[in-house]
C-alpha positions as CSV (number, residue, x, y, z in Angstrom):
1,X,97.9,100.0,152.3
2,X,98.9,103.6,151.8
3,X,101.0,104.4,148.8
4,X,103.5,107.2,148.2
5,X,103.4,109.0,144.9
6,X,106.6,109.3,142.9
7,X,107.5,110.1,139.3
8,X,106.0,112.3,136.7
9,X,103.8,110.1,134.6
10,X,100.0,110.8,134.7
11,X,98.7,108.1,132.5
12,X,99.7,104.8,131.0
13,X,101.4,104.9,127.7
14,X,99.3,103.6,124.9
15,X,101.1,100.9,122.9
16,X,98.2,98.5,122.4
17,X,97.1,99.4,118.9
18,X,94.0,101.2,120.3
19,X,93.6,104.9,119.9
20,X,93.1,106.5,123.3
21,X,89.5,107.8,123.7
22,X,87.4,109.2,126.5
23,X,84.7,106.7,125.5
24,X,83.8,104.2,122.8
25,X,82.1,105.4,119.6
26,X,80.7,102.1,118.3
27,X,80.7,101.1,114.6
28,X,80.1,97.4,115.2
29,X,76.4,96.3,114.7
30,X,74.5,95.1,117.7
31,X,73.9,91.4,118.3
32,X,70.0,91.2,118.3
33,X,68.6,87.9,119.3
34,X,64.9,88.6,119.4
35,X,62.5,88.6,116.5
36,X,59.6,91.1,116.2
37,X,57.1,88.6,117.7
38,X,59.3,88.0,120.8
39,X,59.8,91.7,121.3
40,X,56.1,92.5,121.0
41,X,55.3,89.8,123.5
42,X,57.8,91.1,126.0
43,X,56.6,94.6,125.6
44,X,53.0,93.5,126.2
45,X,54.2,91.9,129.5
46,X,55.8,95.2,130.5
47,X,52.6,97.1,129.7
48,X,50.6,94.5,131.7
49,X,52.8,95.2,134.7
50,X,52.2,99.0,134.3
51,X,48.5,98.7,134.1
52,X,47.4,95.6,136.0
53,X,50.1,94.7,138.5
54,X,51.5,98.0,139.4
55,X,54.7,99.2,141.1
56,X,54.9,100.1,144.8
57,X,56.4,103.5,145.6
58,X,56.9,103.0,149.3
59,X,57.7,105.2,152.3
60,X,57.7,108.4,150.3
61,X,54.3,110.3,150.3
62,X,55.8,113.0,148.2
63,X,56.3,110.6,145.3
64,X,52.8,109.2,145.7
65,X,51.3,112.7,145.8
66,X,53.0,113.5,142.5
67,X,51.7,110.4,140.8
68,X,48.2,111.1,142.2
69,X,48.3,114.7,141.0
70,X,49.3,113.6,137.5
71,X,46.4,111.1,137.3
72,X,47.9,107.7,138.1
73,X,45.8,105.1,139.8
74,X,46.9,104.8,143.4
75,X,45.9,101.9,145.7
76,X,47.8,102.0,149.0
77,X,51.3,102.5,147.8
78,X,50.8,100.7,144.5
79,X,50.9,102.9,141.4
80,X,49.3,101.8,138.1
81,X,49.3,103.8,135.0
82,X,48.3,103.5,131.3
83,X,51.2,102.0,129.3
84,X,51.0,104.6,126.5
85,X,51.3,107.4,129.1
86,X,54.3,105.7,130.8
87,X,56.0,105.2,127.4
88,X,55.3,108.8,126.4
89,X,56.9,110.1,129.6
90,X,60.0,107.9,129.0
91,X,60.2,109.4,125.5
92,X,60.9,112.8,127.1
93,X,64.3,111.5,128.4
94,X,67.3,112.2,126.1
95,X,68.4,109.3,123.9
96,X,72.0,110.4,124.6
97,X,73.6,113.0,126.8
98,X,77.1,114.1,127.8
99,X,78.4,114.0,131.3
100,X,81.1,116.6,131.7
101,X,84.4,115.8,133.4
102,X,86.6,118.2,135.3
103,X,89.0,117.7,132.4
104,X,86.9,118.5,129.3
105,X,89.0,116.0,127.3
106,X,87.6,113.2,129.5
107,X,83.8,114.1,129.2
108,X,81.7,111.1,128.1
109,X,78.7,110.8,125.9
110,X,76.2,108.2,127.1
111,X,73.6,106.7,124.8
112,X,73.2,106.3,121.1
113,X,76.1,104.2,119.8
114,X,78.5,105.2,122.6
115,X,79.8,102.9,125.3
116,X,81.4,104.0,128.6
117,X,83.3,101.6,130.9
118,X,83.4,102.2,134.7
119,X,84.9,100.0,137.5
120,X,83.2,97.9,140.1
121,X,80.8,99.6,142.5
122,X,79.9,98.8,146.1
123,X,82.3,96.1,147.4
124,X,83.0,96.2,151.2
125,X,86.2,94.1,150.8
126,X,89.4,94.5,148.8
127,X,92.0,92.0,147.8
128,X,95.5,92.0,146.4
129,X,98.5,89.7,146.5
130,X,100.3,91.5,149.2
131,X,97.5,92.3,151.6
132,X,95.0,89.5,150.9
133,X,91.3,89.9,151.6
134,X,90.4,92.7,154.0
135,X,87.8,95.4,154.6
136,X,88.1,98.3,152.3
137,X,89.5,101.5,153.9
138,X,90.2,105.0,152.7
139,X,93.8,104.2,151.6
140,X,92.5,101.4,149.4
141,X,89.8,103.7,148.1
142,X,92.4,106.2,147.1
143,X,94.5,103.5,145.4
144,X,91.5,102.4,143.3
145,X,90.5,105.9,142.3
146,X,94.1,106.5,141.1
147,X,94.2,103.2,139.2
148,X,90.9,104.0,137.5
149,X,92.1,107.5,136.6
150,X,95.4,106.2,135.1
151,X,94.0,103.3,133.0
152,X,93.1,104.4,129.5
153,X,90.5,101.7,129.1
154,X,88.3,102.9,132.0
155,X,86.4,106.0,130.9
156,X,84.5,106.8,134.1
157,X,85.4,106.7,137.8
158,X,82.1,105.2,139.1
159,X,81.9,106.0,142.8
160,X,82.1,103.3,145.5
161,X,85.1,101.4,144.0
162,X,85.3,100.0,147.5
163,X,83.6,100.8,150.7
164,X,86.0,102.7,153.0
165,X,84.9,101.1,156.2
166,X,87.3,103.0,158.5
167,X,85.3,106.2,158.1
168,X,81.8,106.7,159.6
169,X,78.9,105.9,157.2
170,X,77.5,109.3,157.8
171,X,80.6,111.1,156.6
172,X,82.5,108.8,154.3
173,X,80.6,110.0,151.2
174,X,82.3,113.4,151.7
175,X,85.8,111.9,151.7
176,X,84.9,109.7,148.7
177,X,83.6,112.7,146.7
178,X,86.7,114.7,147.5
179,X,88.9,111.9,146.4
180,X,87.1,111.5,143.0
181,X,87.2,115.3,142.5
182,X,90.9,115.8,143.3
183,X,92.7,112.5,142.6
184,X,91.1,112.1,139.2
185,X,89.7,114.3,136.5
186,X,87.4,111.7,135.0
187,X,83.6,111.9,135.4
188,X,82.1,110.1,138.4
189,X,78.9,109.3,140.2
190,X,77.6,110.7,143.5
191,X,76.1,109.4,146.7
192,X,72.5,108.1,146.9
193,X,72.0,106.2,150.2
194,X,70.4,109.2,152.0
195,X,68.8,112.3,150.6
196,X,71.3,114.7,152.3
197,X,74.2,112.7,150.9
198,X,72.8,113.1,147.5
199,X,72.5,116.8,148.1
200,X,76.1,117.0,149.3
201,X,77.1,115.3,146.0
202,X,75.2,117.9,143.9
203,X,76.5,120.8,146.0
204,X,80.2,119.7,145.7
205,X,79.7,119.2,142.0
206,X,78.5,122.8,141.8
207,X,81.7,123.9,143.5
208,X,83.7,122.2,140.8
209,X,81.7,123.2,137.7
210,X,79.9,126.4,138.8
211,X,76.2,127.0,138.8
212,X,75.8,128.2,135.2
213,X,77.6,125.1,133.8
214,X,75.6,122.8,136.0
215,X,72.3,124.4,135.1
216,X,73.0,123.6,131.4
217,X,74.9,120.2,131.6
218,X,75.0,116.9,133.4
219,X,78.1,116.8,135.6
220,X,77.2,114.1,138.1
221,X,74.8,111.1,138.3
222,X,73.3,109.0,141.0
223,X,73.1,105.2,140.6
224,X,70.2,103.5,142.4
225,X,68.6,100.0,142.6
226,X,64.9,99.4,142.7
227,X,64.0,97.0,145.5
228,X,62.8,94.2,143.3
229,X,60.3,92.7,143.0
230,X,58.1,95.7,142.0
231,X,59.1,98.1,144.7
232,X,60.6,101.6,144.5
233,X,61.6,102.8,147.9
234,X,62.4,106.4,149.0
235,X,66.2,106.0,148.4
236,X,65.3,106.0,144.7
237,X,62.6,108.7,144.7
238,X,64.5,111.1,147.1
239,X,67.7,110.7,145.1
240,X,65.7,111.5,141.9
241,X,64.3,114.6,143.5
242,X,67.9,115.8,144.3
243,X,69.6,114.8,141.0
244,X,66.9,115.0,138.4
245,X,65.3,118.3,139.5
246,X,68.8,119.8,139.2
247,X,69.1,118.4,135.7
248,X,71.6,115.8,136.6
249,X,71.6,112.1,135.6
250,X,69.9,109.1,137.2
251,X,70.9,105.5,136.6
252,X,68.1,103.2,137.8
253,X,68.8,99.5,137.9
254,X,66.5,96.7,139.0
255,X,68.7,94.1,140.8
256,X,66.9,90.8,140.0
257,X,68.1,87.3,141.1
258,X,65.8,85.2,138.9
259,X,64.0,82.8,141.2
260,X,64.1,85.2,144.1
261,X,63.5,88.8,143.2
262,X,61.9,87.8,139.9
263,X,60.4,84.7,138.3
264,X,62.8,81.9,137.6
265,X,62.1,82.4,133.8
266,X,64.5,84.8,132.2
267,X,61.8,86.4,129.9
268,X,59.6,87.3,132.8
269,X,62.5,88.8,134.8
270,X,63.6,90.8,131.7
271,X,60.1,92.2,131.4
272,X,59.9,93.0,135.1
273,X,63.3,94.8,135.0
274,X,62.0,96.9,132.1
275,X,58.8,97.8,133.9
276,X,60.5,98.8,137.1
277,X,63.1,101.0,135.5
278,X,60.7,102.6,133.0
279,X,58.3,103.4,135.8
280,X,61.1,105.3,137.6
281,X,62.0,107.0,134.3
282,X,58.4,108.2,134.1
283,X,58.6,109.5,137.6
284,X,61.9,111.4,136.8
285,X,60.3,113.0,133.8
286,X,57.3,114.1,135.9
287,X,59.9,115.8,138.1
288,X,61.8,117.5,135.3
289,X,61.0,116.7,131.6
290,X,64.2,116.0,129.7
291,X,66.3,115.0,132.8
292,X,69.0,112.5,131.8
293,X,68.1,108.9,132.6
294,X,69.9,105.5,132.1
295,X,67.8,102.4,132.1
296,X,69.5,99.6,134.0
297,X,69.3,95.8,134.1
298,X,71.3,93.7,136.6
299,X,69.8,90.2,136.1
300,X,71.6,87.2,137.6
301,X,70.8,83.6,137.8
302,X,71.1,81.7,141.0
303,X,71.8,78.3,142.5
304,X,68.4,76.9,143.3
305,X,70.1,74.6,145.8
306,X,71.9,77.2,147.8
307,X,70.4,80.6,146.8
308,X,73.8,81.9,145.8
309,X,74.0,84.2,142.8
310,X,75.8,82.9,139.7
311,X,77.4,85.0,137.0
312,X,78.5,84.5,133.4
313,X,75.8,81.9,133.0
314,X,73.7,81.6,129.8
315,X,70.5,83.2,131.4
316,X,72.0,86.6,132.3
317,X,74.0,86.5,129.0
318,X,70.8,86.2,127.0
319,X,69.1,88.8,129.2
320,X,71.8,91.3,128.2
321,X,71.0,90.8,124.5
322,X,67.2,91.1,125.1
323,X,67.4,94.2,127.3
324,X,69.6,95.9,124.7
325,X,66.9,95.5,122.0
326,X,64.1,96.6,124.4
327,X,66.0,99.6,125.6
328,X,66.7,100.7,122.0
329,X,63.0,100.4,121.2
330,X,62.2,102.6,124.1
331,X,65.0,105.0,123.2
332,X,66.8,105.1,126.5
333,X,70.5,104.7,127.3
334,X,71.2,101.3,128.8
335,X,73.3,100.1,131.7
336,X,73.9,96.3,132.1
337,X,76.4,93.6,132.6
338,X,80.1,93.9,133.4
339,X,83.1,91.6,134.2
340,X,81.1,89.6,136.7
341,X,82.1,86.4,138.5
342,X,81.4,84.5,141.7
343,X,85.0,83.5,142.0
344,X,87.0,84.6,145.0
345,X,90.3,85.2,143.2
346,X,91.6,85.8,139.7
347,X,91.4,82.2,138.5
348,X,90.0,80.3,135.5
349,X,86.5,80.6,136.9
350,X,86.9,84.4,137.1
351,X,88.2,84.6,133.6
352,X,85.5,82.5,132.0
353,X,82.6,84.0,133.8
354,X,83.8,87.6,133.4
355,X,84.6,87.1,129.7
356,X,81.1,85.7,129.0
357,X,79.4,88.4,131.0
358,X,81.4,91.2,129.5
359,X,81.3,90.0,125.9
360,X,77.5,89.9,126.0
361,X,77.4,93.3,127.5
362,X,79.6,94.6,124.7
363,X,77.6,93.0,121.9
364,X,74.2,94.0,123.5
365,X,75.2,97.7,123.2
366,X,75.2,98.7,126.9
367,X,76.0,102.5,126.9
368,X,77.2,102.7,130.5
369,X,78.9,99.7,132.0
370,X,79.4,99.7,135.8
371,X,81.4,96.7,137.1
372,X,83.4,96.5,133.9
373,X,86.6,95.9,136.0
374,X,87.6,94.6,139.4
375,X,84.6,92.5,140.4
376,X,85.2,89.4,142.5
377,X,83.2,87.3,144.9
378,X,79.8,88.2,143.5
379,X,80.5,91.9,144.0
380,X,81.6,91.7,147.6
381,X,85.3,92.2,146.9
382,X,87.3,94.5,144.6
383,X,90.5,92.9,143.3
384,X,93.4,95.2,142.6
385,X,94.8,92.7,140.2
386,X,91.4,91.9,138.8
387,X,90.8,95.6,138.1
388,X,93.9,95.8,135.9
389,X,93.4,92.4,134.3
390,X,89.8,93.3,133.3
391,X,90.8,96.7,132.1
392,X,93.5,95.2,129.9
393,X,90.8,93.1,128.1
394,X,88.5,96.1,127.8
395,X,91.1,97.5,125.3
396,X,90.4,94.6,123.0
397,X,86.6,95.2,123.2
398,X,87.2,98.9,122.5
399,X,89.1,98.1,119.3
400,X,86.5,95.6,118.1
401,X,83.6,98.1,118.8
402,X,85.2,101.3,117.6
403,X,87.1,100.0,114.6
404,X,85.4,96.9,113.3
405,X,87.0,95.7,110.1
406,X,89.0,98.3,108.2
407,X,88.5,97.8,104.4
408,X,90.2,101.0,103.3
409,X,92.6,101.0,100.3
410,X,95.6,100.9,102.7
411,X,94.0,97.9,104.6
412,X,93.7,95.9,101.4
413,X,97.5,96.1,101.1
414,X,97.8,95.8,97.3
415,X,101.2,97.5,97.3
416,X,102.4,94.8,99.7
417,X,101.6,92.0,97.2
418,X,103.7,93.9,94.6
419,X,106.6,93.9,97.0
420,X,106.5,90.4,98.4
421,X,107.1,87.4,96.2
422,X,105.3,84.1,96.5
423,X,106.6,82.2,99.4
424,X,108.2,85.3,100.9
425,X,107.1,87.2,104.0
426,X,105.5,90.5,104.9
427,X,107.5,91.3,108.0
428,X,109.7,93.9,106.5
429,X,107.6,95.3,103.7
430,X,106.5,99.0,103.5
431,X,102.9,98.2,104.4
432,X,103.9,96.4,107.5
433,X,106.2,99.2,108.6
434,X,103.5,101.8,108.1
435,X,101.0,99.9,110.2
436,X,103.0,97.8,112.7
437,X,102.3,100.1,115.7
438,X,98.5,99.9,115.4
439,X,97.8,96.7,113.4
440,X,97.2,94.4,116.4
441,X,95.9,94.8,119.9
442,X,98.8,94.1,122.3
443,X,97.5,93.3,125.8
444,X,99.8,94.7,128.5
445,X,99.5,91.7,130.7
446,X,99.4,88.7,128.5
447,X,102.7,86.8,127.9
448,X,102.9,85.4,124.3
449,X,106.7,84.7,124.3
450,X,108.1,81.2,124.3
451,X,108.4,79.2,127.5
452,X,112.2,79.8,127.7
453,X,111.7,83.5,127.7
454,X,108.9,83.2,130.3
455,X,111.1,81.1,132.6
456,X,114.0,83.5,132.3
457,X,111.9,86.3,133.9
458,X,110.6,84.2,136.7
459,X,107.7,82.1,135.3
460,X,105.2,84.8,136.4
461,X,101.5,84.1,136.1
462,X,98.9,86.7,135.2
463,X,98.1,87.7,138.8
464,X,101.8,88.3,139.5
465,X,102.2,90.4,136.4
466,X,99.0,92.4,137.2
467,X,100.3,93.0,140.8
468,X,103.6,94.4,139.4
469,X,101.6,96.6,137.1
470,X,99.4,97.9,140.0
471,X,102.5,98.8,142.0
472,X,104.1,100.5,139.1
473,X,101.1,102.5,138.3
474,X,100.6,103.7,141.9
475,X,104.3,104.5,142.2
476,X,104.2,106.7,139.1
477,X,100.9,108.4,139.9
478,X,100.7,112.1,139.8
479,X,97.6,114.0,140.8
480,X,95.9,115.8,137.9
481,X,96.0,119.6,138.2
482,X,93.1,121.4,139.9
483,X,92.4,125.1,140.5
484,X,93.6,125.7,144.1
485,X,90.6,127.8,144.9
486,X,88.3,124.9,143.9
487,X,90.3,122.4,146.0
488,X,90.1,124.8,149.0
489,X,86.4,125.3,148.6
490,X,85.8,121.5,148.4
491,X,87.9,120.9,151.5
492,X,86.1,123.7,153.4
493,X,82.7,122.2,152.4
494,X,83.8,118.7,153.6
495,X,85.1,120.1,156.9
496,X,81.9,122.0,157.5
497,X,79.6,119.1,156.8
498,X,81.7,116.8,158.9
499,X,81.3,119.2,161.9
500,X,77.6,119.2,161.4
501,X,77.1,115.4,161.1
502,X,77.4,113.0,164.0
503,X,79.4,109.8,163.6
504,X,77.2,106.9,162.5
505,X,78.5,103.5,161.6
506,X,75.4,102.0,160.1
């Protein structure tokens, strides 16, 4: 449904006890589950895939020619290469890099001990309490871009927050890019599904940032999936030639359903994911040494009875921890996990599965987390309420990760013990008054009052409270400022490209 902007507020007030930040700078240690022997065995499996099994680079002779020129062994479209060479190429990618935002205060640093949360990506359907489940359209896409922009716990806009199915496939990426670039000033991704769409993304980013800035900095990234098992198609290699040769970021994610696109054993699927992503990283570094790259892992278990993917299960949880250790050994920024669920609505199943998936993502140290909010129905649907509910919980993760346990002199509160007698209380003491605004994380959507107070305001459940918050945010949205000449140039580019492109719906 279309929304009408009113009011003057541009972002949510921060009363949660978390200091607003454009990304998380982690102080909490990682949760490492593998010992050295297990790590070496997994790395040996990865190297075996490089050297003996190989990765197919299909339907792109340009990519095969580059591998051949650089000395890889080519058999048909299968590429094999010495493991030490692949690893040396991966070492050329930066361990961390900054993606600039249109608003410099919202730029994000990805890699190292930093973590960045972005919303769901790729759902063709949307759902909210008023409209129910329906195909995504441009009005819904605008809503979701605005909500992501306004929420302080989402650091990055992502790209396909829903698929706007009312615009031709051949042209919708232009409207989507224009929306991200004008309705928000957070960093975002670009299109990847066809080489010219990737080029449009880079060209429009250059309009926003200028050639000189773009030559020196990452301002946009492409997010692609390998075609597991062991296949890299031209969507990946052509997108890399557009983004990486221009010095922009690539996020490459094997999407492995264990038992289908990878072996049923989690260890083998983890090694396969590492091999596929690292092989693309090596290709990217052949294109442009030092080009930003994020190694991805999207490993899911599945029902071996029905073939349906399952989320928040123990196998993908452990894969997050394992891939985190392996990625840090390689020295590459990591993308994995998110608030994932197979549930159709925001119910107990959604809460349990999303919490388990996201908590392991957090502790594993994923640097860039796509799908951190809004995911329903195995990724087929973006929930308005789910987006806000998930983002509310991201604030608690942010506090745990960025603050850990404060053991400063003030935190030890010795003056409070001098003020409060045995059997007394600390509610009104000076230490409490100094710290009450930031002492505890206060979720915006949880109701912790007594039952009488809850009943007095209508006995509202979490979905209802989230729906009210969604409507309030959209009603108070104000578009962030943008240089009128840049907006005009973007609009002109979109109009010109739409004239050049025929309508295509698939």
